[in-house]
C-alpha positions as CSV (number, residue, x, y, z in Angstrom):
1,M,-32.7,-70.0,15.4
2,G,-29.6,-67.8,15.0
3,L,-31.4,-65.4,12.5
4,D,-34.4,-65.3,14.8
5,L,-32.2,-64.3,17.7
6,A,-30.5,-61.6,15.6
7,Q,-33.9,-60.3,14.4
8,A,-35.2,-60.0,17.9
9,A,-32.1,-58.3,19.1
10,S,-32.3,-55.9,16.2
11,A,-35.9,-55.0,17.1
12,R,-34.6,-54.2,20.7
13,F,-31.9,-51.9,19.2
14,E,-34.6,-50.0,17.3
15,D,-37.1,-49.8,20.2
16,P,-37.6,-46.1,21.0
17,R,-38.9,-46.8,24.6
18,P,-36.6,-45.2,27.3
19,E,-35.9,-48.6,29.0
20,S,-34.6,-49.9,25.7
21,S,-31.9,-47.3,25.8
22,D,-30.6,-48.4,29.1
23,A,-26.9,-49.4,28.8
24,R,-27.4,-52.9,30.2
25,A,-30.3,-53.5,27.8
26,R,-28.3,-52.2,24.8
27,V,-25.3,-54.4,25.7
28,A,-27.6,-57.4,26.1
29,A,-29.2,-56.7,22.7
30,A,-25.7,-56.4,21.2
31,R,-24.6,-59.7,22.7
32,D,-27.7,-61.4,21.4
33,Y,-27.2,-59.9,17.9
34,R,-23.6,-61.2,17.9
35,D,-24.6,-64.6,19.0
36,G,-27.4,-65.0,16.4
37,P,-25.2,-64.9,13.3
38,I,-22.6,-67.1,15.1
39,I,-25.2,-69.8,15.6
40,A,-26.3,-69.5,12.0
41,T,-22.8,-69.5,10.7
42,V,-21.8,-72.6,12.6
43,S,-24.9,-74.5,11.3
44,L,-23.9,-73.5,7.7
45,C,-20.0,-73.8,8.1
46,P,-19.3,-76.3,10.8
47,L,-16.3,-75.3,12.9
48,R,-14.7,-76.6,16.1
49,V,-15.2,-74.4,19.1
50,K,-11.4,-73.8,19.3
51,N,-11.4,-72.5,15.7
52,L,-14.5,-70.4,16.2
53,L,-13.1,-68.8,19.4
54,G,-9.9,-68.0,17.6
55,V,-11.4,-66.1,14.6
56,E,-9.7,-62.7,14.2
57,I,-11.1,-60.0,12.0
58,G,-8.5,-59.6,9.2
59,G,-6.9,-62.9,10.1
60,Q,-9.2,-65.9,9.7
61,L,-12.1,-63.7,8.8
62,R,-11.4,-61.7,5.7
63,M,-13.7,-59.2,4.0
64,S,-13.6,-58.0,0.4
65,A,-16.2,-56.3,-1.8
66,R,-19.5,-57.9,-0.7
67,R,-17.7,-61.2,0.2
68,A,-16.2,-62.7,3.3
69,T,-14.2,-65.8,4.0
70,L,-13.2,-67.9,6.9
71,T,-9.8,-69.3,6.4
72,F,-7.8,-71.5,8.9
73,A,-4.2,-72.7,8.2
74,G,-3.5,-76.4,8.6
75,T,-1.5,-75.5,11.8
76,E,-4.8,-74.1,13.2
77,T,-6.9,-77.2,12.7
78,K,-7.3,-80.6,14.5
79,T,-6.8,-82.5,11.1
80,C,-3.8,-80.2,10.1
81,K,-5.7,-79.5,6.9
82,P,-6.6,-76.0,5.9
83,I,-10.2,-74.8,6.0
84,D,-11.5,-72.2,3.6
85,H,-15.2,-71.4,3.8
86,S,-17.0,-68.6,2.0
87,W,-19.2,-66.7,4.4
88,P,-22.8,-67.6,3.7
89,P,-24.2,-64.8,1.5
90,I,-27.5,-64.8,3.5
91,L,-25.5,-63.9,6.6
92,L,-23.3,-61.2,5.0
93,P,-25.6,-58.3,6.0
94,H,-25.6,-59.5,9.6
95,L,-21.8,-59.7,9.6
96,E,-21.6,-56.1,8.1
97,R,-24.0,-54.8,10.7
98,Y,-22.1,-56.6,13.5
99,L,-18.8,-55.0,12.4
100,A,-20.1,-51.5,11.9
101,E,-22.6,-51.1,14.7
102,V,-22.8,-54.0,17.2
103,R,-19.1,-54.8,17.8
104,P,-18.3,-51.2,18.9
105,I,-21.0,-51.3,21.4
106,L,-19.6,-54.5,23.0
107,L,-16.0,-53.2,22.8
108,T,-16.8,-49.9,24.7
109,S,-19.3,-51.4,27.1
110,T,-18.7,-50.9,30.8
111,A,-22.2,-52.1,31.7
112,P,-22.3,-55.5,33.3
113,V,-24.7,-57.8,31.7
114,D,-26.8,-60.2,33.7
115,P,-26.0,-63.7,32.2
116,A,-29.3,-65.0,33.1
């Protein structure tokens, strides 16, 4: 489900029709692209919502040459035990695209997105 959402959003990014370049449509596609890999990641590396929402790039999410890890200190978990997951290799291209292309769209967006 998550990868399908990312794939559909990716197709909207690459759609050359003028209505696809509308700021609101672009932000909606970026949001969907972000959400797709999150859904897929949680299905492969179960995390509590609090931990998922607390992920910081360079903190809990660390990148190295063609590898990424999700690491939580014991003080950040309900069980007080550290968590260390390798990012699923199948999702690494999606993470890389998100960081390079999608995240900047979301960070610089001023276009309101209809939540419906």
